[in-house]
N, C-alpha and C positions, 0 to 999 in steps of 0.2 A: 222393522224386523226382517222383512223379505229381502231387502237390499243386503243386509248383513249376511243372511244365509247364502245368497248368491255369490258371495265373495269366495266360497270354498268350492273348488272344482273336484270332480270325481277322479280317483286314481286310475292310471292306464292299466291295460291288461298285464303288461310286464311287471308293473309295480305290484298288482294284486297277486301275481304268481310268487313274487319274492316275499310277500308277507305270509304265505301259507306255511312254509317251514317254521317261521317264528311262532305262528299261532299254535302249531302242533307241539313245538317245544314247550310253550307256556302251558298248554293243556296237560302235557306229560308231567311237567313239574308240579302242577296242581294236584294231579292224581297221586304222585309220589308223596307230596306233603300230607295228603289225606291218609295215605297208608301208614305214615309214621306216627299219626296221632294215636296215643295209647287208648285202649279200651278200658276205662276205669272199672267197668263192671266185672272184669276178670281179675281184679285185685283179690288177694286172700281175704277170707271172711274176717279174720282177726283184724286186719288193717281197716277194712270197711267199718268194723265195730268201733275202732278207735276214732275214726272220722265222725261217726254218728254220735259218739259220746261227747265230742267237742261242739256239737251243734245244739241249739235250742230245740226242745222237743217239738215245737210247732214249725221250726224250719224243716225238721224231718218230715212232718206231715205235708208241708208244701212240696218238698222234694218228691215224696211218694206220689203226688198228684201230677207230675210231669208226664209220665208214660207208664205203660204196663211193666216195662223192663226196670225202670227206676223203682217202681213199687215192689217188685220182686227182690230187689237188692237191699232196700232199706226196710228193716223190720219196724213194725209199729212201735212207737215209743212206750217203754214199760211204765213211764211216769204217768201216762194217760190211760193206763189200764186199771180197772177196778180190781181190788183184792178184797177178799172177805174171810171172816172167821166164823165157822159154824159153832153155834151156842145153843144151849137148851132154852126152852121157853120159860116164862114165869107168869103167874104163880104155879100153874100146872106144868111140871117138867116133862118136856117131850123133845127128843133129839130130831134134828133135820127140819125143824119148822121155824128156826130163828137164826139170823146171821148178823154180824157186824160188818158193814161195808165201808171200805176206805175209798173215797170218791174224789177225784181231782176237781179243784175249784179254779176257775179261770175268769179273766176279764177280757172282753173283746172290744177294741176301739175301731169303729168303722173308718172308711177312707176319708170321710169328712172331718174326722177327729172331734166330733161333737156328740156322737151317740155311743153309749156304753152298754154292754151286755155282760152281766155277771151271773154265774151259775155253776152247777155241777155238771161235769161232762163224763162220758164213758163211751166205749166203743159199741156197746150192745144194749144200751138202755133205751126204753121206749120213749123217754121224754127228752133227753139231751145226749147227743153223742157226736163225736168227730167222725166223719166218713169221707171216703174218696170215691164218689160215684162214677167219675169218668176222668180221662186225662185233662190236665189244665184246669181242674176245678177242685176246690177244697171247701167242703160245706160243714156248717154247724146246724144241726137240727134243733130248733128251739121250740119249747112248749110254753106258751103264755097262758095266763088264766083266761078261761072261757073261750079259748081258741084252739083249733086243731094244730098239731105240730107242723111247723114250716121249716124248710131248709133255707139257710142264708149263706150265700157264697162269701167266704172270708179270705179269698186268695189275696186281696189287697189290704186286708185289715191287719192291725197289730194285735197279737194275742199274748197275754202275760199269764204265767202260772202263779197262782196265789197259794200253792200248797194243796193240802187235802183236808177234807172234813169227813166225819164219821156219821153214819146213819144206822140205826137198828131196824132191821127189816124182819117182820114176822108174818107167817101165813097161818090161816085157820085151816081146819080139816077140809074145807070146801075150796081151798086155794086162793082165798081172798088175801091180798097183800096189804099190809099196813106198815107205814114208815114212821119212825120216831127219831127225834133229834136228841140233844142233851146226852150224848154218850162219848166216852173217851177211853183210850187204851194206852198202856205203857208196857214195854218189854221188861221182863225180869232177867237181867243178864247175869245170873248166877253161874258159877262154874259147873258145867255139865247139865245146864238147865234145859237144853234141847228146845229152844224157842218158846219158853214159857212166857206168859203174859198175864196182866190183870186188867179187868174192865170195870168201869163205873158207868152206871146209867141211872137216870131219874125215871121212876115209875110210880104213878098215882100218889104223888106227894112223899115218896120215899126214895132215898138214895141207896141203890143196891150195888153190891160188889161181887165179882166172880173171878176166881183164879183158875187158870187153865189146868192146873194140877188136880183140882177137886171138881171142876165143872159143876158148880152148884151156886145158885144165887142166894145171897144172904143180905140182910140189912146191915149197912155200914154203921158201926157203933161210934158214939162220940160226936155226932152231928145233929142239928135240929130236926125235929119231926115236922118239917114244913117243906113245901115244894122247893126243889133246886131250880133256880132261875138261870144259872149259867154254870157250865162245866168245861174247863180247858186244861191243857197240859203245858207246863213251862219248866224247862231245865230238869226234866226227870221227876216232876211232882205233879199231882192233881191239885187244881184250885177250883173250889165250888162256892158259888154265891147262893144264898137262900132268900126266901120270901121275907124273912124278918130282917133283911139287909146285912146279915152277918156273912163273913167270908172266911173259909177254912182252907188250909193247906194240908194235903193228905199224902203221907209217904206210901209208895207203892208196895214196899216189902212188909213193913210192920202194920200198915193201914191205920197208923196213929193220925188222928185229926187234931190240928192245932188252930185255934181261932186267931186271925190276924187282927192287929190293932187298927181300928177304923181311922180314916183320914181326918185331919182337923177341919173345923168349920164346915161340917157336912150338914146338908139340909135334906128334907124329905125328897125322895125321887127314886128312880130305878138305877140299879147297878149294871154296868156293862164291863166285862173282862175281855181284853184284847191283847194277846201276845204279839210282840213284834219280833218274830223269830225267836232266837235264844238271847236277844239283846236286852229287851225290856218287857215287863208285863204292866199294862196300863189298866187303870180303873177310871171309867167315865161315869160320872154321877149327874144325871140330867134332872134339873129342878122340876117340881110339880106345883106350880103356883096357880091360884084361882084368878089372879089379876097380874098384869105386867108381862114383859117379854120372858120367854123361856131361856134360861141360861144353863150352863153345865160347868162342872169342875173336873179337872183331869189330874190324876195322881199316878205315880209309878211305884212299883214295889221296891222297897229297900229293907232287907232283912225280913222281919215279921210285921212290918208296918208300911205305911204309905206316905209319900212325900209329894206335895202338890207341885205341879209343873205348869209353866206358861209357854213352853216352846217344845214342839214335837220334831223340830228339824225339817227334813224333807218328807216326813211321813204323812200319810193320809189315813185316818181312821174311818172305816166304813161300818156303820152299825146297822145290822139287820135284825129281824125278829128271831130267826132261828140260829144265826151264827154271825160273828163279827170278824172282819178281816182288816189287815194292815198292809199297805204297800207304799213304795217310794214314788213320789211324784216325778223323780228324775227318770223313771222308766217310761213315762208317758210322752206322747208327741208334743212338740211345742205348739202353743196356741190352742190347746184343747180346753182351756178354762179351768183345769184342775191344778191347783198349786199345793205345795207342801204346807206343813203346820196348819192343817185344817181337819175338820170332822164333818162327816155327812151322815145324817139319819135318813133311813128310808121313809117313804111316804106312800099313800095309797095311789093307785093308778089315776092319772089326771091331775093330781095335786102338784103344787109347786112349792119348793123349799129353797134353802140357801145353805152354803157351807158355813160352818161355825169357825170363827177365828178369835184369837185372843186379843183383847184391847180394853181400854178404859170403859167403865159402864156408861150407858147413855145418861143415867141419872146418878149423881154422886151418892155413894153408900158409905156408911160408917165402916171403917177398917177394911174396905175393899178397894184395892189399887186397880185391879183388872179382872176380867172375867171372859169366859168363852161364850160368845153370842153370835147370832145370825149376822153375817157380814154384809149381805146385800150386794156383793161384788159380782157373783155369777149366779143367775137363776137356774135352778135345776127342776126340770119337769119329768116326773116319773111316767113312763109309758106302761110299765108293769112292775108289780112288786110282789108277785107270787113266789114260787120257788126260784125262778130265774128273774133277777132284777134287771130292768132296762130303764135307762134314763137319758135325757138329752140336756146338755149344758148350753145355756143361752147367755149371750152377753147383753 
């Protein structure tokens, strides 16, 4: 190496002097080039808004974390802000002590593409929120069961929005906050309605309804007097499942409740309703057997009844205790261990489970060609399954 370096001689004084003007010219050209680079922060607000609208909401959050200047130019995404509707309490009617909150629900896939975090997020919630504490950092504050909230840097993670979920939040006179699930809302788009809406909620084994025009909770007629186990909206209608396994569709204007025809060949087990956007409404019926492997049946809504299906396409159905979600496996990074046409049930922290896939039964059964059962392809270990689910996919 030393011999090779000695092959190059230093330039003479005259040669160095001749190089100075060239260096100055190059420096001037560089300065001129920098001067002509446009300052995008001076673009009109309307144009910046168009650019922001074309970006994923989490791309905007990442952009805001670059610098203070960028943060001032990119508004916080409206889709990640919580909105709420002030409602009276029940059964004692008091204003200002109850609200229905619309909360974003996301899944975060870490850089290793093996750990998943699912939960509700907001900008100002004490448990989960997206924040930008300093430049070049984007954090998600996560509250796990039995642990204090911790901040997780997600600047290199992939974040997917899975829509919104609703929570009923009530306060007692002393300021104690209580949160309830099993609530849903639909707008009433009547001419001159001025943003009217109707809300359904499950309360103490009763399904209640409130219209914004009357602001009064009443029991919904025409439905069973048993606990509502699931409540979702799909294509402008409410769908409610009850403890007696019956499922009803409810029109938001007339509040007429019609019982749906149950799916064929159904066995005892729990009902799970999962809307796949406005495309499909799925019903997952998980078996409850004393012996043998646990299986489930999947049906989709057709008219006022259900048709059993054996293929979900690229969809993944994720079934939780308080709310179910559906997302496309095509949105996930390659090699993460999560594939389409599968179902995942939550488990307790520390427990291991598997994705459910459709295939022939392990033991031949009469009139059964196939069933949804544990696939054993990818093992899933739950780190936490409180309000925020966290799990690791292992191969």
